[in-house]
PDB file of N, CA, C and O in Angstrom:
ATOM      1  N   MET A   1      -8.783  38.075 -29.792  1.00  0.00           N
ATOM      2  CA  MET A   1      -7.808  36.849 -29.246  1.00  0.00           C
ATOM      3  C   MET A   1      -8.084  35.649 -30.923  1.00  0.00           C
ATOM      4  O   MET A   1      -8.965  35.418 -31.752  1.00  0.00           O
ATOM      5  N   LEU A   2      -6.630  35.206 -30.589  1.00  0.00           N
ATOM      6  CA  LEU A   2      -6.824  33.470 -31.336  1.00  0.00           C
ATOM      7  C   LEU A   2      -6.975  32.468 -30.362  1.00  0.00           C
ATOM      8  O   LEU A   2      -7.062  31.336 -30.838  1.00  0.00           O
ATOM      9  N   ASP A   3      -7.047  32.573 -28.788  1.00  0.00           N
ATOM     10  CA  ASP A   3      -6.706  30.944 -28.353  1.00  0.00           C
ATOM     11  C   ASP A   3      -7.415  30.165 -28.930  1.00  0.00           C
ATOM     12  O   ASP A   3      -7.064  29.053 -28.535  1.00  0.00           O
ATOM     13  N   ASN A   4      -8.516  30.024 -29.903  1.00  0.00           N
ATOM     14  CA  ASN A   4      -8.972  28.810 -30.458  1.00  0.00           C
ATOM     15  C   ASN A   4      -7.675  27.940 -31.859  1.00  0.00           C
ATOM     16  O   ASN A   4      -7.616  26.847 -32.423  1.00  0.00           O
ATOM     17  N   ILE A   5      -7.012  28.983 -31.867  1.00  0.00           N
ATOM     18  CA  ILE A   5      -5.685  28.408 -32.772  1.00  0.00           C
ATOM     19  C   ILE A   5      -4.409  27.809 -32.182  1.00  0.00           C
ATOM     20  O   ILE A   5      -3.687  26.839 -32.410  1.00  0.00           O
ATOM     21  N   ASN A   6      -4.468  28.994 -31.178  1.00  0.00           N
ATOM     22  CA  ASN A   6      -2.868  28.369 -29.921  1.00  0.00           C
ATOM     23  C   ASN A   6      -2.818  27.401 -29.643  1.00  0.00           C
ATOM     24  O   ASN A   6      -3.746  26.791 -29.112  1.00  0.00           O
ATOM     25  N   PRO A   7      -1.472  26.841 -29.969  1.00  0.00           N
ATOM     26  CA  PRO A   7       0.063  27.490 -30.165  1.00  0.00           C
ATOM     27  C   PRO A   7      -0.073  26.648 -31.569  1.00  0.00           C
ATOM     28  O   PRO A   7      -0.353  25.510 -31.944  1.00  0.00           O
ATOM     29  N   VAL A   8       0.191  27.552 -31.949  1.00  0.00           N
ATOM     30  CA  VAL A   8       0.873  27.262 -34.079  1.00  0.00           C
ATOM     31  C   VAL A   8       2.487  26.893 -33.715  1.00  0.00           C
ATOM     32  O   VAL A   8       3.065  26.993 -32.633  1.00  0.00           O
ATOM     33  N   GLU A   9       2.936  26.483 -34.874  1.00  0.00           N
ATOM     34  CA  GLU A   9       4.101  26.133 -35.068  1.00  0.00           C
ATOM     35  C   GLU A   9       4.784  27.247 -36.373  1.00  0.00           C
ATOM     36  O   GLU A   9       4.166  27.432 -37.421  1.00  0.00           O
ATOM     37  N   VAL A  10       6.039  27.864 -36.098  1.00  0.00           N
ATOM     38  CA  VAL A  10       6.421  28.798 -37.060  1.00  0.00           C
ATOM     39  C   VAL A  10       7.422  28.041 -37.744  1.00  0.00           C
ATOM     40  O   VAL A  10       7.751  27.026 -37.131  1.00  0.00           O
ATOM     41  N   GLU A  11       8.125  28.274 -39.061  1.00  0.00           N
ATOM     42  CA  GLU A  11       9.089  27.967 -39.682  1.00  0.00           C
ATOM     43  C   GLU A  11       9.414  29.193 -40.578  1.00  0.00           C
ATOM     44  O   GLU A  11       8.653  29.930 -41.205  1.00  0.00           O
ATOM     45  N   MET A  12      10.870  29.197 -40.448  1.00  0.00           N
ATOM     46  CA  MET A  12      11.236  30.161 -41.583  1.00  0.00           C
ATOM     47  C   MET A  12      12.033  29.478 -43.017  1.00  0.00           C
ATOM     48  O   MET A  12      13.073  28.844 -43.191  1.00  0.00           O
ATOM     49  N   CYS A  13      11.221  29.854 -43.672  1.00  0.00           N
ATOM     50  CA  CYS A  13      11.062  29.401 -44.944  1.00  0.00           C
ATOM     51  C   CYS A  13      12.353  29.747 -46.218  1.00  0.00           C
ATOM     52  O   CYS A  13      12.813  29.233 -47.238  1.00  0.00           O
ATOM     53  N   SER A  14      12.483  30.632 -45.592  1.00  0.00           N
ATOM     54  CA  SER A  14      13.685  31.532 -46.241  1.00  0.00           C
ATOM     55  C   SER A  14      15.215  32.252 -45.929  1.00  0.00           C
ATOM     56  O   SER A  14      15.419  32.476 -44.736  1.00  0.00           O
ATOM     57  N   ASP A  15      16.081  32.555 -46.686  1.00  0.00           N
ATOM     58  CA  ASP A  15      17.027  33.489 -45.286  1.00  0.00           C
ATOM     59  C   ASP A  15      16.581  35.229 -45.733  1.00  0.00           C
ATOM     60  O   ASP A  15      15.731  35.542 -46.566  1.00  0.00           O
ATOM     61  N   VAL A  16      17.265  35.990 -45.069  1.00  0.00           N
ATOM     62  CA  VAL A  16      16.591  37.569 -45.406  1.00  0.00           C
ATOM     63  C   VAL A  16      17.350  38.134 -46.849  1.00  0.00           C
ATOM     64  O   VAL A  16      18.491  38.496 -47.134  1.00  0.00           O
ATOM     65  N   ILE A  17      15.819  37.971 -47.718  1.00  0.00           N
ATOM     66  CA  ILE A  17      16.385  38.630 -48.715  1.00  0.00           C
ATOM     67  C   ILE A  17      15.959  40.098 -49.056  1.00  0.00           C
ATOM     68  O   ILE A  17      14.885  40.422 -48.551  1.00  0.00           O
ATOM     69  N   ASP A  18      16.537  40.974 -49.753  1.00  0.00           N
ATOM     70  CA  ASP A  18      16.361  42.816 -49.816  1.00  0.00           C
ATOM     71  C   ASP A  18      15.534  42.503 -48.693  1.00  0.00           C
ATOM     72  O   ASP A  18      14.395  42.400 -49.149  1.00  0.00           O
ATOM     73  N   GLY A  19      15.511  42.234 -47.080  1.00  0.00           N
ATOM     74  CA  GLY A  19      14.755  43.013 -45.700  1.00  0.00           C
ATOM     75  C   GLY A  19      13.743  42.161 -45.623  1.00  0.00           C
ATOM     76  O   GLY A  19      12.832  42.449 -44.847  1.00  0.00           O
ATOM     77  N   ILE A  20      13.676  41.122 -46.276  1.00  0.00           N
ATOM     78  CA  ILE A  20      12.194  40.366 -46.083  1.00  0.00           C
ATOM     79  C   ILE A  20      12.645  38.840 -46.237  1.00  0.00           C
ATOM     80  O   ILE A  20      13.310  38.341 -47.144  1.00  0.00           O
ATOM     81  N   ILE A  21      12.137  38.277 -45.178  1.00  0.00           N
ATOM     82  CA  ILE A  21      11.597  36.687 -45.011  1.00  0.00           C
ATOM     83  C   ILE A  21      10.483  35.989 -44.599  1.00  0.00           C
ATOM     84  O   ILE A  21       9.844  36.237 -43.577  1.00  0.00           O
ATOM     85  N   GLU A  22      10.232  35.045 -45.459  1.00  0.00           N
ATOM     86  CA  GLU A  22       9.360  34.535 -46.043  1.00  0.00           C
ATOM     87  C   GLU A  22       9.006  33.247 -44.661  1.00  0.00           C
ATOM     88  O   GLU A  22       9.755  32.299 -44.423  1.00  0.00           O
ATOM     89  N   LEU A  23       7.937  33.495 -44.050  1.00  0.00           N
ATOM     90  CA  LEU A  23       7.544  32.561 -42.797  1.00  0.00           C
ATOM     91  C   LEU A  23       6.543  31.210 -43.017  1.00  0.00           C
ATOM     92  O   LEU A  23       5.754  31.598 -43.879  1.00  0.00           O
ATOM     93  N   SER A  24       6.314  30.320 -42.792  1.00  0.00           N
ATOM     94  CA  SER A  24       5.060  29.331 -42.385  1.00  0.00           C
ATOM     95  C   SER A  24       4.885  29.269 -41.203  1.00  0.00           C
ATOM     96  O   SER A  24       5.808  28.988 -40.438  1.00  0.00           O
ATOM     97  N   VAL A  25       3.551  29.539 -40.761  1.00  0.00           N
ATOM     98  CA  VAL A  25       2.952  29.196 -39.347  1.00  0.00           C
ATOM     99  C   VAL A  25       1.439  28.058 -39.756  1.00  0.00           C
ATOM    100  O   VAL A  25       0.605  28.220 -40.646  1.00  0.00           O
ATOM    101  N   THR A  26       1.508  27.282 -39.042  1.00  0.00           N
ATOM    102  CA  THR A  26       0.535  26.290 -39.064  1.00  0.00           C
ATOM    103  C   THR A  26       0.002  25.655 -37.905  1.00  0.00           C
ATOM    104  O   THR A  26       0.758  25.437 -36.958  1.00  0.00           O
ATOM    105  N   LYS A  27      -1.158  25.340 -37.855  1.00  0.00           N
ATOM    106  CA  LYS A  27      -1.864  24.761 -36.369  1.00  0.00           C
ATOM    107  C   LYS A  27      -1.730  22.781 -36.660  1.00  0.00           C
ATOM    108  O   LYS A  27      -2.671  22.290 -37.284  1.00  0.00           O
ATOM    109  N   ASP A  28      -0.993  22.158 -36.358  1.00  0.00           N
ATOM    110  CA  ASP A  28      -1.228  20.962 -36.511  1.00  0.00           C
ATOM    111  C   ASP A  28      -1.007  20.199 -38.207  1.00  0.00           C
ATOM    112  O   ASP A  28      -1.736  19.388 -38.779  1.00  0.00           O
ATOM    113  N   GLY A  29       0.247  20.822 -38.652  1.00  0.00           N
ATOM    114  CA  GLY A  29       0.409  20.900 -40.530  1.00  0.00           C
ATOM    115  C   GLY A  29      -0.713  21.887 -41.585  1.00  0.00           C
ATOM    116  O   GLY A  29      -0.490  22.250 -42.739  1.00  0.00           O
ATOM    117  N   ASP A  30      -2.102  22.184 -40.639  1.00  0.00           N
ATOM    118  CA  ASP A  30      -2.584  22.894 -41.480  1.00  0.00           C
ATOM    119  C   ASP A  30      -2.144  24.260 -41.356  1.00  0.00           C
ATOM    120  O   ASP A  30      -1.529  24.652 -40.364  1.00  0.00           O
ATOM    121  N   GLY A  31      -2.522  25.195 -42.595  1.00  0.00           N
ATOM    122  CA  GLY A  31      -2.361  26.736 -42.696  1.00  0.00           C
ATOM    123  C   GLY A  31      -3.084  27.289 -41.688  1.00  0.00           C
ATOM    124  O   GLY A  31      -3.943  26.609 -41.126  1.00  0.00           O
ATOM    125  N   LEU A  32      -2.861  28.483 -41.349  1.00  0.00           N
ATOM    126  CA  LEU A  32      -4.122  29.509 -40.956  1.00  0.00           C
ATOM    127  C   LEU A  32      -4.782  29.540 -42.012  1.00  0.00           C
ATOM    128  O   LEU A  32      -4.490  29.076 -43.114  1.00  0.00           O
ATOM    129  N   LEU A  33      -6.193  30.403 -41.498  1.00  0.00           N
ATOM    130  CA  LEU A  33      -6.882  31.047 -42.627  1.00  0.00           C
ATOM    131  C   LEU A  33      -7.204  32.110 -42.628  1.00  0.00           C
ATOM    132  O   LEU A  33      -7.087  32.697 -41.553  1.00  0.00           O
ATOM    133  N   MET A  34      -7.730  32.837 -43.741  1.00  0.00           N
ATOM    134  CA  MET A  34      -7.805  34.875 -43.849  1.00  0.00           C
ATOM    135  C   MET A  34      -9.000  35.301 -43.259  1.00  0.00           C
ATOM    136  O   MET A  34     -10.096  34.933 -43.680  1.00  0.00           O
ATOM    137  N   ASP A  35      -8.876  35.931 -42.464  1.00  0.00           N
ATOM    138  CA  ASP A  35     -10.200  36.485 -42.019  1.00  0.00           C
ATOM    139  C   ASP A  35     -10.666  37.564 -42.870  1.00  0.00           C
ATOM    140  O   ASP A  35     -10.371  38.554 -42.202  1.00  0.00           O
ATOM    141  N   PHE A  36     -11.351  38.082 -44.205  1.00  0.00           N
ATOM    142  CA  PHE A  36     -11.269  39.342 -44.822  1.00  0.00           C
ATOM    143  C   PHE A  36     -11.926  40.309 -43.974  1.00  0.00           C
ATOM    144  O   PHE A  36     -11.539  41.470 -43.841  1.00  0.00           O
ATOM    145  N   GLU A  37     -13.538  39.491 -43.061  1.00  0.00           N
ATOM    146  CA  GLU A  37     -14.051  40.490 -42.105  1.00  0.00           C
ATOM    147  C   GLU A  37     -13.261  41.532 -41.506  1.00  0.00           C
ATOM    148  O   GLU A  37     -13.391  42.690 -41.902  1.00  0.00           O
ATOM    149  N   HIS A  38     -12.260  41.160 -40.370  1.00  0.00           N
ATOM    150  CA  HIS A  38     -11.395  41.515 -39.190  1.00  0.00           C
ATOM    151  C   HIS A  38      -9.841  41.814 -40.032  1.00  0.00           C
ATOM    152  O   HIS A  38      -8.882  42.375 -39.502  1.00  0.00           O
ATOM    153  N   HIS A  39      -9.868  41.424 -41.089  1.00  0.00           N
ATOM    154  CA  HIS A  39      -8.660  42.040 -41.969  1.00  0.00           C
ATOM    155  C   HIS A  39      -7.320  40.623 -41.147  1.00  0.00           C
ATOM    156  O   HIS A  39      -6.094  40.665 -41.043  1.00  0.00           O
ATOM    157  N   GLY A  40      -7.868  40.049 -40.924  1.00  0.00           N
ATOM    158  CA  GLY A  40      -6.768  39.012 -39.872  1.00  0.00           C
ATOM    159  C   GLY A  40      -6.306  37.675 -40.131  1.00  0.00           C
ATOM    160  O   GLY A  40      -6.323  37.312 -41.307  1.00  0.00           O
ATOM    161  N   ILE A  41      -5.869  36.820 -39.193  1.00  0.00           N
ATOM    162  CA  ILE A  41      -6.344  35.126 -39.050  1.00  0.00           C
ATOM    163  C   ILE A  41      -7.650  34.853 -38.497  1.00  0.00           C
ATOM    164  O   ILE A  41      -7.932  35.599 -37.559  1.00  0.00           O
ATOM    165  N   LYS A  42      -8.401  34.125 -38.760  1.00  0.00           N
ATOM    166  CA  LYS A  42      -9.567  33.293 -38.136  1.00  0.00           C
ATOM    167  C   LYS A  42      -9.356  32.961 -36.627  1.00  0.00           C
ATOM    168  O   LYS A  42      -8.252  32.836 -36.097  1.00  0.00           O
ATOM    169  N   ASN A  43     -10.233  32.870 -36.176  1.00  0.00           N
ATOM    170  CA  ASN A  43      -9.673  32.289 -34.997  1.00  0.00           C
ATOM    171  C   ASN A  43     -10.371  30.669 -34.583  1.00  0.00           C
ATOM    172  O   ASN A  43     -10.628  30.282 -33.443  1.00  0.00           O
ATOM    173  N   THR A  44     -10.540  30.028 -35.660  1.00  0.00           N
ATOM    174  CA  THR A  44     -10.919  28.800 -36.101  1.00  0.00           C
ATOM    175  C   THR A  44     -10.129  27.623 -36.948  1.00  0.00           C
ATOM    176  O   THR A  44      -9.262  28.444 -37.245  1.00  0.00           O
ATOM    177  N   MET A  45      -9.948  27.149 -37.204  1.00  0.00           N
ATOM    178  CA  MET A  45      -9.812  26.164 -38.033  1.00  0.00           C
ATOM    179  C   MET A  45     -10.605  25.277 -39.167  1.00  0.00           C
ATOM    180  O   MET A  45     -10.070  24.580 -40.030  1.00  0.00           O
ATOM    181  N   ASP A  46     -12.017  25.474 -38.953  1.00  0.00           N
ATOM    182  CA  ASP A  46     -13.414  24.733 -39.513  1.00  0.00           C
ATOM    183  C   ASP A  46     -13.641  25.444 -39.887  1.00  0.00           C
ATOM    184  O   ASP A  46     -14.276  26.143 -39.097  1.00  0.00           O
ATOM    185  N   ASP A  47     -13.483  26.055 -41.203  1.00  0.00           N
ATOM    186  CA  ASP A  47     -14.461  26.955 -42.172  1.00  0.00           C
ATOM    187  C   ASP A  47     -13.992  26.550 -43.285  1.00  0.00           C
ATOM    188  O   ASP A  47     -12.822  26.819 -43.556  1.00  0.00           O
ATOM    189  N   SER A  48     -15.038  25.586 -44.461  1.00  0.00           N
ATOM    190  CA  SER A  48     -14.631  25.091 -45.345  1.00  0.00           C
ATOM    191  C   SER A  48     -14.613  26.372 -46.478  1.00  0.00           C
ATOM    192  O   SER A  48     -13.758  26.313 -47.361  1.00  0.00           O
ATOM    193  N   ALA A  49     -15.343  27.266 -46.456  1.00  0.00           N
ATOM    194  CA  ALA A  49     -15.434  28.620 -47.052  1.00  0.00           C
ATOM    195  C   ALA A  49     -13.987  29.518 -47.225  1.00  0.00           C
ATOM    196  O   ALA A  49     -13.587  29.948 -48.306  1.00  0.00           O
ATOM    197  N   ALA A  50     -13.386  29.678 -46.086  1.00  0.00           N
ATOM    198  CA  ALA A  50     -12.457  30.286 -46.035  1.00  0.00           C
ATOM    199  C   ALA A  50     -10.731  29.974 -46.339  1.00  0.00           C
ATOM    200  O   ALA A  50     -10.151  28.963 -45.941  1.00  0.00           O
ATOM    201  N   ILE A  51     -10.278  30.762 -46.898  1.00  0.00           N
ATOM    202  CA  ILE A  51      -8.737  31.040 -47.759  1.00  0.00           C
ATOM    203  C   ILE A  51      -7.974  30.747 -47.217  1.00  0.00           C
ATOM    204  O   ILE A  51      -7.562  31.627 -46.461  1.00  0.00           O
ATOM    205  N   ASP A  52      -7.182  29.326 -47.154  1.00  0.00           N
ATOM    206  CA  ASP A  52      -6.052  29.565 -46.494  1.00  0.00           C
ATOM    207  C   ASP A  52      -4.704  30.048 -46.615  1.00  0.00           C
ATOM    208  O   ASP A  52      -4.243  29.986 -47.754  1.00  0.00           O
ATOM    209  N   ILE A  53      -3.782  30.626 -45.503  1.00  0.00           N
ATOM    210  CA  ILE A  53      -2.784  31.764 -45.937  1.00  0.00           C
ATOM    211  C   ILE A  53      -1.639  30.704 -46.184  1.00  0.00           C
ATOM    212  O   ILE A  53      -1.477  29.837 -45.326  1.00  0.00           O
ATOM    213  N   PHE A  54      -0.927  30.721 -47.182  1.00  0.00           N
ATOM    214  CA  PHE A  54       0.117  29.800 -47.714  1.00  0.00           C
ATOM    215  C   PHE A  54       1.424  30.341 -46.780  1.00  0.00           C
ATOM    216  O   PHE A  54       1.789  29.361 -46.131  1.00  0.00           O
ATOM    217  N   SER A  55       2.174  31.372 -46.493  1.00  0.00           N
ATOM    218  CA  SER A  55       3.284  32.427 -46.030  1.00  0.00           C
ATOM    219  C   SER A  55       3.020  33.566 -45.448  1.00  0.00           C
ATOM    220  O   SER A  55       1.934  34.143 -45.497  1.00  0.00           O
ATOM    221  N   TYR A  56       3.951  33.919 -44.903  1.00  0.00           N
ATOM    222  CA  TYR A  56       3.836  35.350 -44.677  1.00  0.00           C
ATOM    223  C   TYR A  56       5.539  36.097 -44.980  1.00  0.00           C
ATOM    224  O   TYR A  56       6.645  35.573 -44.847  1.00  0.00           O
ATOM    225  N   SER A  57       5.317  36.911 -45.237  1.00  0.00           N
ATOM    226  CA  SER A  57       6.715  37.559 -45.666  1.00  0.00           C
ATOM    227  C   SER A  57       6.805  38.714 -44.612  1.00  0.00           C
ATOM    228  O   SER A  57       5.947  39.591 -44.509  1.00  0.00           O
ATOM    229  N   ILE A  58       7.705  38.644 -43.995  1.00  0.00           N
ATOM    230  CA  ILE A  58       7.953  39.500 -42.665  1.00  0.00           C
ATOM    231  C   ILE A  58       9.028  40.331 -43.387  1.00  0.00           C
ATOM    232  O   ILE A  58       9.778  39.790 -44.199  1.00  0.00           O
ATOM    233  N   ALA A  59       9.142  42.164 -42.981  1.00  0.00           N
ATOM    234  CA  ALA A  59       9.987  42.915 -43.186  1.00  0.00           C
ATOM    235  C   ALA A  59      10.924  42.425 -42.061  1.00  0.00           C
ATOM    236  O   ALA A  59      10.475  41.697 -41.175  1.00  0.00           O
ATOM    237  N   VAL A  60      12.521  42.899 -42.080  1.00  0.00           N
ATOM    238  CA  VAL A  60      13.282  43.096 -41.283  1.00  0.00           C
ATOM    239  C   VAL A  60      14.326  43.610 -41.566  1.00  0.00           C
ATOM    240  O   VAL A  60      14.551  43.938 -42.730  1.00  0.00           O
ATOM    241  N   HIS A  61      15.520  43.875 -40.243  1.00  0.00           N
ATOM    242  CA  HIS A  61      16.261  44.772 -40.627  1.00  0.00           C
ATOM    243  C   HIS A  61      17.481  44.501 -39.690  1.00  0.00           C
ATOM    244  O   HIS A  61      17.234  43.905 -38.641  1.00  0.00           O
ATOM    245  N   GLU A  62      18.738  44.861 -39.942  1.00  0.00           N
ATOM    246  CA  GLU A  62      19.460  44.659 -39.280  1.00  0.00           C
ATOM    247  C   GLU A  62      19.833  45.299 -38.214  1.00  0.00           C
ATOM    248  O   GLU A  62      20.142  46.400 -38.668  1.00  0.00           O
ATOM    249  N   GLU A  63      20.098  45.345 -36.503  1.00  0.00           N
ATOM    250  CA  GLU A  63      20.429  46.259 -35.846  1.00  0.00           C
ATOM    251  C   GLU A  63      21.811  46.803 -35.968  1.00  0.00           C
ATOM    252  O   GLU A  63      22.771  46.034 -36.013  1.00  0.00           O
ATOM    253  N   LYS A  64      21.950  48.065 -36.023  1.00  0.00           N
ATOM    254  CA  LYS A  64      23.019  49.155 -36.083  1.00  0.00           C
ATOM    255  C   LYS A  64      23.278  49.393 -34.476  1.00  0.00           C
ATOM    256  O   LYS A  64      22.423  49.616 -33.619  1.00  0.00           O
ATOM    257  N   ASN A  65      25.024  49.259 -34.278  1.00  0.00           N
ATOM    258  CA  ASN A  65      25.266  49.739 -33.598  1.00  0.00           C
ATOM    259  C   ASN A  65      26.210  50.893 -33.796  1.00  0.00           C
ATOM    260  O   ASN A  65      27.145  50.721 -34.579  1.00  0.00           O
ATOM    261  N   TYR A  66      26.083  52.012 -33.201  1.00  0.00           N
ATOM    262  CA  TYR A  66      26.544  53.018 -33.630  1.00  0.00           C
ATOM    263  C   TYR A  66      27.744  53.942 -32.828  1.00  0.00           C
ATOM    264  O   TYR A  66      28.073  55.125 -32.920  1.00  0.00           O
ATOM    265  N   GLU A  67      28.287  52.655 -31.894  1.00  0.00           N
ATOM    266  CA  GLU A  67      29.727  53.273 -31.200  1.00  0.00           C
ATOM    267  C   GLU A  67      30.850  53.104 -32.062  1.00  0.00           C
ATOM    268  O   GLU A  67      31.962  53.496 -31.710  1.00  0.00           O
TER     269      GLU A  67
END
């Protein structure tokens, strides 16, 4: 669980380009921190040795209507 860092702010930083959109996710203006041990996001904002996550790339697709 990430209860120590929630809530976060999500900002769309790009249009969808080749099925990818770039997002910024921050807590009080600071980037979230990478947790290499658990392959995810650290549940803290207080680790001076952790690496800041600059942005997130999310794959998206359009919904197809087959009617």
